[in-house]
C-alpha positions as CSV (number, residue, x, y, z in Angstrom):
1,M,38.8,37.7,-23.2
2,M,38.5,34.8,-25.6
3,R,36.3,35.3,-28.6
4,A,33.6,32.7,-29.5
5,G,35.2,32.0,-32.8
6,Q,38.4,30.9,-31.0
7,C,36.6,28.2,-29.0
8,S,34.8,26.1,-31.7
9,E,34.8,23.1,-29.4
10,F,32.3,24.8,-27.2
11,R,29.7,25.6,-29.9
12,S,26.1,24.6,-29.2
13,E,24.5,22.2,-31.8
14,R,21.1,20.5,-32.0
15,A,21.1,16.7,-32.5
16,D,18.7,13.9,-31.6
17,G,16.0,16.3,-30.4
18,F,18.1,18.0,-27.6
19,R,20.7,20.7,-27.3
20,N,24.2,19.5,-27.0
21,V,25.4,22.4,-24.8
22,Y,29.1,22.0,-23.9
23,S,29.9,25.5,-22.6
24,L,29.2,26.9,-19.2
25,W,28.3,30.4,-20.6
26,S,25.7,28.8,-22.9
27,V,23.6,27.1,-20.2
28,D,20.6,28.8,-18.6
29,E,21.3,31.2,-15.8
30,L,19.4,28.8,-13.4
31,F,22.2,26.3,-13.7
32,R,25.4,28.4,-13.6
33,R,25.7,29.0,-9.9
34,P,24.7,25.4,-9.0
35,L,27.2,24.0,-11.4
36,I,30.0,26.1,-9.9
37,V,29.0,25.6,-6.3
38,L,27.8,22.0,-6.5
39,G,29.5,20.6,-9.6
40,M,33.0,21.6,-8.6
41,T,34.7,20.9,-5.3
42,P,36.5,23.7,-3.4
43,G,39.9,22.2,-4.4
44,E,38.9,22.2,-8.1
45,R,37.8,25.8,-7.8
46,R,41.1,26.8,-6.1
47,R,43.1,25.1,-8.9
48,I,41.1,27.0,-11.6
49,V,41.6,30.3,-9.7
50,R,45.4,29.7,-9.4
51,K,45.6,29.1,-13.2
52,G,43.6,32.3,-13.7
53,L,46.0,34.2,-11.5
54,A,49.0,32.8,-13.3
55,A,47.4,34.1,-16.5
56,G,47.2,37.6,-15.1
57,G,43.8,37.7,-13.6
58,S,42.8,39.8,-10.5
59,A,42.9,37.8,-7.2
60,S,40.1,39.8,-5.7
61,S,37.8,39.1,-8.6
62,L,38.5,35.4,-8.8
63,M,38.8,34.1,-5.2
64,T,35.1,34.0,-4.6
65,C,32.2,32.0,-6.2
66,E,30.8,35.3,-7.4
67,G,34.0,36.0,-9.3
68,L,33.8,32.6,-11.0
69,L,30.1,33.2,-11.8
70,R,30.9,36.5,-13.5
71,A,33.6,34.8,-15.4
72,A,31.2,32.0,-16.5
73,E,28.9,34.5,-18.2
74,T,31.3,35.2,-21.1
75,V,33.8,33.2,-23.3
76,N,37.2,33.4,-21.6
77,A,40.0,31.2,-20.5
78,L,38.5,30.7,-17.1
79,S,35.1,29.8,-18.3
80,C,36.7,27.4,-20.8
81,R,38.6,25.6,-18.0
82,M,35.4,25.3,-16.0
83,S,33.5,23.9,-19.0
84,R,36.3,21.3,-19.7
85,L,36.2,20.3,-16.1
86,L,32.5,19.7,-16.0
87,R,32.6,17.8,-19.3
88,R,35.4,15.6,-18.1
89,K,33.7,14.8,-14.8
90,Y,30.1,14.3,-15.9
91,D,29.6,13.8,-19.7
92,R,29.8,10.0,-19.6
93,E,27.0,9.7,-17.0
94,A,25.0,12.8,-18.2
95,G,25.0,11.6,-21.8
96,A,22.7,8.7,-20.8
97,M,20.4,11.0,-18.8
98,R,20.0,13.3,-21.8
99,R,18.3,10.5,-23.8
100,V,15.8,9.2,-21.2
101,S,12.2,10.6,-20.8
102,E,11.6,13.6,-18.7
103,E,9.6,11.6,-16.1
104,L,12.4,9.1,-15.6
105,F,15.0,11.9,-15.5
106,L,13.0,13.7,-12.7
107,A,12.7,10.5,-10.7
108,Q,16.5,10.1,-11.0
109,W,17.0,13.7,-10.0
110,D,14.9,13.4,-6.9
111,D,16.9,10.3,-5.8
112,A,20.2,12.2,-6.5
113,V,19.0,15.2,-4.4
114,H,18.1,12.9,-1.5
115,K,21.5,11.3,-1.7
116,G,23.4,14.6,-2.1
117,N,25.2,13.3,-5.3
118,C,23.7,15.3,-8.1
119,G,26.6,16.7,-10.1
120,A,26.1,14.5,-13.2
121,L,22.3,15.0,-13.1
122,L,22.8,18.8,-12.7
123,W,25.0,18.9,-15.8
124,A,22.5,16.7,-17.7
125,A,19.6,19.0,-16.7
126,A,21.6,22.0,-17.9
127,T,22.2,20.4,-21.3
128,R,18.9,18.8,-22.1
129,P,15.4,20.2,-22.9
130,L,13.0,20.4,-19.9
131,S,9.4,21.5,-19.7
132,S,8.3,24.3,-17.4
133,G,7.2,21.8,-14.8
134,G,10.5,19.9,-15.1
135,L,12.4,23.1,-14.6
136,L,10.3,23.9,-11.5
137,A,11.0,20.5,-10.0
138,V,14.8,20.8,-10.7
139,S,14.9,24.3,-9.3
140,R,13.4,23.1,-6.0
141,G,16.1,20.5,-5.7
142,I,18.8,23.1,-6.5
143,A,17.5,25.5,-3.9
144,R,17.6,22.8,-1.3
145,L,21.1,21.8,-2.2
146,L,22.4,25.4,-2.3
147,C,20.9,26.0,1.2
148,E,22.7,22.9,2.5
149,A,26.0,23.9,0.8
150,A,25.8,27.3,2.4
151,S,25.7,25.8,5.9
152,H,28.9,25.7,8.0
153,N,29.0,21.9,8.1
154,P,28.0,20.4,4.7
155,Q,29.2,17.0,5.8
156,A,26.7,17.0,8.6
157,C,24.0,17.8,6.1
158,L,25.1,14.8,4.0
159,A,25.1,12.6,7.0
160,Q,21.7,13.8,8.1
161,R,20.3,13.2,4.6
162,A,21.7,9.7,4.6
163,E,20.1,9.1,8.0
164,Q,16.8,10.4,6.7
165,Q,17.1,8.0,3.7
166,R,17.8,5.1,6.0
167,L,14.8,5.9,8.1
168,R,12.6,6.2,5.1
169,D,13.8,2.8,3.9
170,E,13.2,1.3,7.4
171,I,9.7,2.9,7.5
172,E,8.9,1.3,4.1
173,A,10.1,-2.1,5.3
174,L,8.0,-1.8,8.4
175,R,5.0,-0.8,6.3
176,L,5.4,-3.9,4.2
177,L,5.8,-6.0,7.3
178,A,2.7,-4.5,8.8
179,A,0.8,-5.3,5.7
180,E,1.9,-8.9,5.7
181,L,1.1,-9.3,9.4
182,G,-2.3,-7.7,8.8
183,A,-3.1,-10.2,6.1
184,E,-1.9,-13.1,8.4
185,N,-4.0,-11.7,11.2
186,A,-7.1,-11.5,9.0
187,A,-6.6,-15.1,7.9
188,L,-6.2,-16.2,11.6
189,R,-9.3,-14.3,12.5
190,D,-11.3,-15.9,9.8
191,A,-10.1,-19.4,10.9
192,L,-11.0,-18.5,14.5
193,V,-14.5,-17.4,13.5
194,S,-15.0,-20.6,11.4
195,K,-13.8,-22.9,14.3
196,A,-15.9,-21.0,16.8
197,G,-18.9,-21.5,14.6
198,R,-18.3,-25.2,14.3
199,C,-17.8,-25.4,18.1
200,A,-21.1,-23.6,18.7
201,V,-22.9,-26.0,16.4
202,R,-21.4,-29.0,18.2
203,Q,-22.3,-27.6,21.6
204,G,-25.9,-27.3,20.3
205,F,-25.9,-31.0,19.8
206,L,-24.6,-31.9,23.4
207,P,-28.0,-31.8,25.2
208,A,-29.5,-34.2,22.7
209,L,-26.7,-36.8,22.8
210,P,-28.0,-38.8,25.9
211,H,-31.4,-39.1,24.3
212,Q,-29.9,-40.2,21.0
213,A,-27.7,-42.7,22.8
214,E,-30.7,-44.1,24.6
215,R,-32.7,-44.4,21.4
216,R,-29.9,-46.2,19.6
217,G,-29.6,-48.6,22.6
218,E,-25.9,-48.1,23.1
219,G,-26.2,-48.6,26.8
220,R,-28.1,-51.9,26.4
221,R,-26.0,-53.6,23.7
222,M,-24.6,-56.3,26.0
223,R,-27.6,-56.7,28.3
224,P,-29.1,-59.7,26.5
225,L,-26.0,-61.7,27.3
226,L,-26.6,-61.0,31.0
227,G,-30.4,-61.5,30.9
228,T,-31.1,-58.2,32.5
229,G,-33.8,-57.1,29.9
230,S,-34.2,-53.4,29.5
231,E,-33.6,-52.6,33.2
232,A,-30.5,-51.0,34.5
233,C,-28.4,-51.6,37.5
234,C,-29.7,-50.2,40.8
235,D,-26.6,-47.9,41.3
236,R,-24.6,-50.3,43.6
237,D,-27.4,-50.6,46.3
238,C,-28.1,-54.2,45.3
239,N,-30.3,-56.8,46.8
240,E,-32.2,-59.8,45.4
241,T,-34.5,-57.5,43.4
242,C,-31.6,-56.1,41.4
243,P,-31.7,-57.4,37.8
244,S,-27.9,-57.8,37.9
245,F,-27.6,-59.1,41.4
246,D,-25.3,-62.0,40.5
247,V,-22.7,-59.6,39.1
248,C,-23.6,-56.1,40.5
249,S,-20.9,-54.7,42.8
250,K,-18.9,-57.8,42.6
251,R,-15.3,-58.3,41.3
252,V,-15.0,-61.1,38.8
253,L,-11.6,-62.7,38.2
254,I,-11.2,-64.5,34.9
255,V,-8.1,-66.7,34.8
256,G,-7.0,-67.6,31.2
257,G,-9.8,-67.4,28.7
258,V,-9.2,-66.0,25.2
259,E,-6.9,-63.0,25.7
260,R,-8.1,-61.1,22.7
261,M,-11.6,-61.2,24.2
262,E,-10.6,-59.4,27.4
263,A,-12.2,-56.2,26.2
264,L,-15.4,-58.0,25.5
265,Y,-15.3,-59.8,28.9
266,R,-14.9,-56.4,30.5
267,Q,-17.7,-54.8,28.6
268,V,-20.1,-57.7,29.6
269,I,-19.2,-57.7,33.3
270,E,-18.9,-53.9,33.8
271,G,-22.1,-53.4,31.8
272,G,-23.8,-55.5,34.5
273,G,-22.4,-53.3,37.3
274,G,-19.4,-55.6,38.2
275,E,-15.7,-55.2,38.0
276,L,-13.3,-57.4,35.9
277,D,-9.9,-58.5,37.0
278,Y,-8.2,-60.5,34.3
279,H,-5.2,-62.9,34.6
280,S,-3.6,-64.6,31.6
281,G,-3.2,-67.9,33.6
282,S,0.5,-68.0,33.0
283,L,2.5,-69.1,36.1
284,Q,6.0,-68.6,34.7
285,G,6.5,-65.5,36.8
286,G,5.2,-67.2,39.9
287,T,1.8,-67.3,41.6
288,R,2.0,-64.3,43.7
289,Q,0.1,-62.0,41.4
290,L,-2.5,-64.7,40.8
291,E,-3.1,-65.1,44.5
292,K,-3.3,-61.4,45.0
293,S,-6.0,-61.0,42.3
294,L,-7.8,-64.1,43.6
295,R,-8.0,-62.7,47.2
296,R,-9.6,-59.5,46.0
297,A,-12.2,-61.3,43.7
298,D,-15.7,-62.3,44.7
299,I,-16.2,-64.8,41.8
300,I,-13.4,-66.7,40.0
301,L,-13.9,-68.1,36.5
302,C,-11.3,-70.5,35.1
303,P,-11.9,-72.0,31.6
304,V,-10.1,-75.3,31.6
305,N,-9.5,-75.4,27.8
306,C,-7.5,-72.2,28.0
307,N,-5.2,-73.1,30.9
308,S,-2.7,-75.7,31.7
309,H,-3.5,-78.5,34.1
310,G,-1.2,-77.0,36.7
311,A,-2.8,-73.6,36.5
312,C,-6.3,-75.1,37.0
313,I,-5.1,-77.1,40.0
314,K,-3.5,-73.9,41.4
315,V,-6.7,-71.9,41.0
316,K,-8.7,-74.6,42.7
317,N,-6.4,-74.8,45.7
318,L,-6.1,-71.0,46.1
319,A,-9.9,-70.7,45.9
320,K,-10.3,-73.3,48.7
321,K,-7.5,-71.6,50.7
322,H,-9.2,-68.2,50.6
323,N,-12.8,-69.5,50.6
324,K,-13.7,-68.0,47.2
325,T,-16.4,-69.1,44.8
326,C,-14.7,-70.6,41.8
327,Y,-16.2,-71.9,38.6
328,M,-14.2,-74.2,36.3
329,L,-15.7,-73.6,32.9
330,P,-15.3,-76.0,30.0
331,N,-14.3,-73.1,27.7
332,G,-14.0,-69.3,27.7
333,S,-16.7,-68.5,25.2
334,M,-19.0,-65.5,25.7
335,S,-22.1,-67.7,25.7
336,T,-20.7,-69.9,28.6
337,I,-19.7,-66.9,30.7
338,S,-22.9,-65.0,30.1
339,R,-25.1,-68.1,30.8
340,L,-23.3,-68.5,34.2
341,L,-23.5,-64.9,35.1
342,R,-27.2,-64.5,34.4
343,G,-28.0,-67.3,36.9
344,G,-27.9,-70.4,34.7
345,E,-26.8,-73.9,35.8
346,P,-23.1,-74.1,36.5
347,P,-21.1,-76.6,34.4
348,Q,-20.7,-80.0,35.9
349,T,-16.9,-79.9,35.7
350,G,-16.0,-77.0,37.7
351,M,-17.9,-75.7,40.7
352,N,-16.2,-76.0,44.1
């Protein structure tokens, strides 16, 4: 058996507030078995055993983990080989873990236990100071790892642990997504409530709109042009008593006129109960459309200043042909058209 004085490289010293333990026999008993079972692979343990047998050791006492654990309790060639192996494998990574706070170390330890790769953290835990609570947390992870290592299929345990970690990550991602969707749903719900409130307010105004329109006189804006006063049309059942009898239920064709005033022509005529049919007066595409419109009309209005001489002659001839009432107006102004439609004297230059 090797004496302690012969292995000065394995002496324990105190520096920077923690114990620099470099020998397997000097660590706490809590960590010896895990370091042998978890810190060394089966191949590494077999190589150490073969070297021990070559040095004259007993095969029966060295072939099992229990034999290696007994050897690790004292200073000997076998325990020195195991210590050198652990230092060579883990000292670089464990050195940084010895200097971090205990809280950060325990967080790293939990992550290593979940991943099944805790050799360096185990060596760091064995060679740094830990409180009683820290030792308890580390011992729980060691117990779990030893139980998995004792199973007949450790690779299956590692695969299962990796799958569990993947599922935990997926659950966390789904939780974050659910939180985002919940926030979006709340925003949409607030917007819906706001729009529903505005819709309800507007629906409350609907019954009052006809009365407001009547008070503003929107329906009677063009009646002074027709001379109908404040009375409305008699709903298409017209006779001489209807205030809009000259226009009501009649189709009025305006040929030419001022094209940009077509909308105003339509508003005046349809406001009196009639229908407007408008033709620009252009005969470049032929007279077929003009004759078609004229045959449907009851009254034809043709401002001579807005049409060519040929168009005026054509309108006159078609009116005579189809026996239609035609007025040749000096111009296409609203005053001229409204004065004619409300029963005024027709112009001297146009009635046939």
